[in-house]
C-alpha positions as CSV (number, residue, x, y, z in Angstrom):
1,M,-10.5,-4.6,-22.6
2,T,-11.7,-1.1,-23.6
3,G,-11.2,2.2,-21.8
4,S,-14.9,2.3,-20.8
5,T,-14.4,-0.8,-18.5
6,I,-11.7,0.8,-16.3
7,A,-11.9,4.0,-14.3
8,P,-9.9,6.9,-15.7
9,V,-7.6,6.6,-12.7
10,V,-6.8,3.6,-10.5
11,L,-4.9,4.4,-7.3
12,F,-3.2,1.7,-5.2
13,D,-1.7,1.4,-1.8
14,L,1.9,0.1,-2.0
15,D,3.0,-2.4,0.6
16,G,0.6,-5.4,0.7
17,T,-1.3,-4.3,-2.3
18,L,1.2,-3.8,-5.2
19,V,4.4,-5.0,-3.6
20,D,5.3,-7.8,-1.3
21,S,8.0,-6.0,0.7
22,A,7.9,-8.0,3.9
23,V,11.3,-9.7,3.5
24,D,13.2,-6.5,3.0
25,L,11.5,-4.9,6.0
26,L,12.2,-7.9,8.1
27,N,15.9,-7.9,7.2
28,A,16.2,-4.3,8.2
29,L,14.3,-4.8,11.4
30,N,16.4,-7.8,12.3
31,R,19.5,-5.7,12.0
32,I,18.1,-3.5,14.7
33,V,17.0,-6.4,16.8
34,I,20.4,-8.0,16.7
35,E,22.1,-4.7,17.5
36,Q,19.8,-4.6,20.6
37,H,21.0,-8.0,21.6
38,Q,17.8,-9.9,20.8
39,S,17.1,-12.9,18.7
40,P,16.1,-12.3,15.1
41,L,12.4,-12.5,14.3
42,P,10.8,-14.9,11.8
43,L,8.9,-13.4,8.8
44,S,5.6,-14.7,10.3
45,A,6.0,-12.3,13.3
46,I,5.9,-9.1,11.3
47,R,4.1,-10.0,8.1
48,P,0.6,-9.4,9.5
49,V,1.5,-5.8,10.5
50,V,3.6,-4.6,7.6
51,S,0.8,-2.5,6.3
52,K,0.5,-0.8,9.7
53,G,4.0,0.8,9.2
54,A,7.4,0.9,10.9
55,R,6.1,1.7,14.4
56,A,3.8,-1.3,14.3
57,M,6.8,-3.5,13.3
58,L,8.9,-2.0,16.1
59,R,6.1,-2.8,18.6
60,V,6.2,-6.5,17.5
61,A,10.0,-6.5,17.8
62,F,10.2,-4.6,21.1
63,P,6.9,-5.3,23.0
64,D,8.5,-4.5,26.4
65,R,9.7,-1.0,25.5
66,D,7.5,2.1,25.8
67,D,6.7,4.3,22.9
68,A,9.6,6.6,23.6
69,G,12.1,3.8,23.7
70,R,10.8,2.4,20.4
71,E,10.8,5.8,18.8
72,Q,14.5,6.1,19.3
73,L,14.9,3.0,17.1
74,L,12.6,4.3,14.3
75,Q,15.1,6.3,12.3
76,P,17.8,3.6,12.6
77,F,15.3,1.1,11.3
78,L,14.3,3.3,8.4
79,D,18.0,3.9,7.6
80,R,18.7,0.2,7.4
81,Y,15.7,-0.3,5.2
82,A,16.6,2.5,2.9
83,E,19.9,0.7,2.1
84,A,18.0,-2.2,0.5
85,V,14.3,-1.3,-0.1
86,A,13.8,-3.5,-3.1
87,R,16.4,-6.3,-2.8
88,H,13.9,-9.0,-2.2
89,S,10.6,-7.1,-2.8
90,T,8.5,-8.2,-5.7
91,P,5.1,-7.3,-7.2
92,F,2.4,-9.7,-6.1
93,E,1.6,-12.3,-8.7
94,G,-0.8,-10.9,-11.2
95,I,-0.1,-7.2,-10.5
96,E,1.8,-6.7,-13.7
97,D,-1.2,-8.0,-15.6
98,V,-3.4,-5.5,-13.8
99,L,-1.1,-2.6,-14.5
100,Q,-0.8,-3.5,-18.2
101,A,-4.5,-3.8,-18.5
102,I,-5.0,-0.4,-17.0
103,E,-2.5,1.1,-19.4
104,S,-3.9,-0.7,-22.4
105,A,-7.4,0.7,-21.6
106,G,-6.0,4.2,-21.8
107,S,-6.4,4.7,-18.1
108,R,-3.7,5.8,-15.6
109,W,-2.6,4.4,-12.3
110,G,-0.8,5.8,-9.3
111,I,0.2,5.1,-5.7
112,V,-1.0,6.6,-2.4
113,T,0.9,5.2,0.5
114,N,1.6,6.0,4.1
115,K,5.2,5.0,3.5
116,L,7.7,7.9,3.5
117,H,7.9,9.3,0.0
118,Y,11.7,8.7,-0.5
119,L,11.3,5.1,0.5
120,A,8.2,4.6,-1.7
121,R,10.0,6.3,-4.6
122,D,12.9,3.8,-4.3
123,V,10.6,0.8,-4.1
124,V,8.7,2.0,-7.2
125,A,12.0,2.5,-9.0
126,G,13.1,-0.9,-7.9
127,M,10.0,-2.4,-9.5
128,G,10.7,-0.6,-12.8
129,W,7.6,1.5,-12.4
130,A,9.1,5.0,-12.2
131,E,8.1,6.0,-15.7
132,R,4.7,4.2,-15.7
133,N,3.3,5.4,-12.4
134,S,1.3,8.6,-12.9
135,V,1.4,9.9,-9.4
136,L,3.1,9.0,-6.1
137,I,1.9,10.4,-2.8
138,G,3.8,9.4,0.3
139,G,2.9,9.5,4.0
140,D,4.9,12.7,4.5
141,S,3.6,14.5,1.4
142,L,0.9,16.2,3.5
143,P,0.4,16.9,7.2
144,N,-2.4,14.2,7.3
145,K,-2.3,10.7,5.9
146,K,-4.7,7.8,5.6
147,P,-7.3,7.2,6.9
148,D,-7.6,11.0,6.3
149,P,-8.6,11.5,2.7
150,D,-6.2,14.4,1.9
151,Q,-3.6,12.2,0.1
152,L,-6.3,10.8,-2.2
153,F,-7.6,14.3,-2.9
154,L,-4.1,15.4,-3.7
155,A,-3.5,12.5,-6.1
156,A,-6.8,13.3,-8.0
157,E,-5.9,17.0,-8.1
158,K,-2.4,16.3,-9.5
159,L,-4.0,14.0,-12.2
160,G,-6.7,16.5,-13.1
161,V,-9.6,14.2,-12.3
162,M,-12.5,14.3,-9.8
163,P,-12.2,11.9,-6.8
164,Q,-15.4,10.1,-7.8
165,D,-13.7,9.1,-11.1
166,C,-11.0,7.2,-9.2
167,I,-10.8,3.7,-7.8
168,Y,-8.6,3.1,-4.7
169,V,-7.3,-0.4,-4.0
170,G,-5.7,-1.2,-0.6
171,D,-5.3,-4.0,1.9
172,D,-5.9,-2.2,5.1
173,E,-9.0,-0.8,6.8
174,R,-7.6,2.7,6.7
175,D,-7.4,2.5,2.9
176,V,-11.1,1.8,2.8
177,V,-11.9,4.6,5.2
178,A,-9.7,7.1,3.2
179,A,-11.4,6.1,0.0
180,R,-14.9,6.5,1.4
181,N,-14.0,9.9,2.9
182,A,-12.6,11.0,-0.5
183,G,-15.7,9.8,-2.4
184,M,-13.7,7.2,-4.3
185,V,-14.7,3.6,-4.9
186,S,-12.8,1.4,-2.5
187,V,-11.6,-2.1,-3.3
188,V,-10.1,-4.4,-0.7
189,A,-7.0,-6.3,-1.7
190,L,-7.6,-9.6,0.2
191,W,-4.1,-10.9,-0.7
192,G,-2.4,-8.3,1.5
193,Y,-1.1,-8.1,5.0
194,R,-3.6,-8.5,7.8
195,E,-3.7,-9.5,11.4
196,A,-5.7,-12.6,12.4
197,H,-8.4,-10.6,14.2
198,E,-9.1,-8.3,11.2
199,N,-12.2,-9.0,9.1
200,P,-12.3,-7.1,5.8
201,S,-16.0,-7.8,5.5
202,H,-16.6,-5.4,8.3
203,W,-14.8,-2.5,6.6
204,R,-17.7,-1.6,4.4
205,A,-15.6,-1.5,1.2
206,D,-17.4,-1.1,-2.1
207,R,-15.7,-4.2,-3.6
208,S,-13.1,-6.8,-2.8
209,A,-10.7,-9.0,-4.8
210,A,-9.2,-12.2,-3.6
211,M,-6.2,-12.0,-5.9
212,P,-4.7,-9.3,-8.1
213,R,-6.0,-10.8,-11.4
214,D,-9.5,-10.8,-9.9
215,L,-9.4,-7.0,-10.3
216,L,-9.8,-7.5,-14.1
217,G,-13.2,-9.2,-13.8
218,A,-16.7,-8.2,-12.7
219,G,-16.1,-4.5,-13.3
220,L,-14.0,-4.2,-10.1
221,L,-12.0,-1.4,-11.6
222,S,-14.9,0.5,-13.1
223,A,-15.8,3.9,-11.6
224,G,-19.5,3.1,-10.9
225,R,-20.4,1.8,-7.5
226,G,-22.2,-1.2,-8.8
227,R,-20.2,-4.4,-9.1
228,G,-20.4,-4.5,-12.9
């Protein structure tokens, strides 16, 4: 694969796109659940909302509490998670092939996530990517986060490229919206976390991939808006 077939920069969402982190998040959440004298949740309960973030998972775990009550549990949940962010998390099958192909093409890849930066940093380190990842923008890196495009603009600025020369791959609608608002080509990761009612075909992404290795075919990682 030559450099001309892959965009200069490919940016990825983290949870549900690069990394399957649901088990570690569930384990941390269930520690809070048990402390609150409730029965532990199965993985199937939270997996669909992992990409929506910690508050979404707390809503699943504590549906009868109001926002203020759940907010009191947010930092304890994050603290439990920080203790073991990558114990059971793994790259989705085929992701390593994709990252190696990007690097072999002379392109760079980075991560733009709504996850707090210190947690994202530790996940990236746990995957062995700290020296390979060209940029990491967390959910607290700027006042605004996805679906606002500011994080994507910052990633492009840090890498010295124009937003239109970047691809953004994510599994949530806000990833697509952020990419569109930033002028980047958007690719939906259909293997990610999604609720039953969500239909990615309605998100108006430029492209989609069923599995990670599909990103390596049909020009899905090329900078042009055509499908290659």
